[in-house]
Steps between C-alpha positions, in 0.01 A plus 500: 500500500601863450361841576292701256370841611542398862310172464652152526429356156582165344325520163414783263205415278400701194182535305579453131272705275540873544770452764783316325350494151355795310151386400474784250808397304297245300283768340779755477695266271214540253417862574595620153255258339221575750542875494375752759269243663792287619514620860122486544502146364775395738330663798166330435667165436663516842185618679289222350765236563499586870121534517459154351730343762300651784158410356605146412640441849198647679253306286694173503520481120873465443678554174877503465680833508591459136139438400397814687781695334364393161142584599606842628687577179203395285269733690749786494563471127126495434447814709811706427648390169289256298702591194806344668356149533777364276745585777335265749752219468809728490373678812450173684845380394648823634325450833688175549834684481431823688790732567636511854532840663853634485543490877401133539827316438718715723246492783474122489878458489545733795239319709652162428846629588360605838380144559128524433305230322311649205181379337205601286139456610279564200158449349685397184505139389827319567596474135448876462722574800772270373493656155487857631789459743709318241443750219574791736823343623370452854461123501794427731412763759217322683481220751140435397239601245162464669183499292148502638383267223517199732233666717274596210453831684675832447639764736364648723351169618675443838609149406702641209737670745529184709679339206815694589551319830417168334772552237767689694434398858510864606247641745307808380653730764847406368396550137520828313244532221546756226232604252407801291133400528340664801225237521771231510682676783170517689452126456854416603481735801184320610692173469768628738785585262737794541382691194677752282285693255688583181335829401690596186251767392421656841134401502290598805454228758206261527391234752626712787392243757752259340808722463836385362795482738694728263440672168780513244513661157758270340632151561838667539368644828525153654878533505465796739284316753 
């Protein structure tokens, strides 16, 4: 174990999408072909993808994360850019190899040098996580890739966060959890993790009854804690 921001921590667990991987990079690779609607398309795709995970979990009608990603893209194309339907398959292919944020590799290396275990806990299917970490050059920087697909329930279902202890053997109060998704930080805080909100764009806070332990604006900030 080592100390992180004054807490005794054994494992540092990251959310994947939006935290380590830029979910908007898939659409931005095709921005020239899509035109001025590119950002709106990407934004709606992400919103619907998340909405579908929550509704499917609450209703007990599971579909894989990849199926929901396809469904969300189909809806978003129909609403925002129906003329770009021919880009459906290239967009989905790009989502499988999302770009990592520039601060990800150095932050992971620094944490591992300090003796922390590192892992991902994600809604993403295992094959997606393996492909994303490999294509981004992060594949050798994790002790575990943890997908919720075995549960057939997505975050913020409490049992999704329990997977961390099952895979790493680390108690929640000795586990740092880092996510750029405020709802995810709320869920992990409720599960007892030491949570760090990655607020890259300085958004106002939400879920104030479930506050993060610390807020950071870059993964590079972890080196200072």
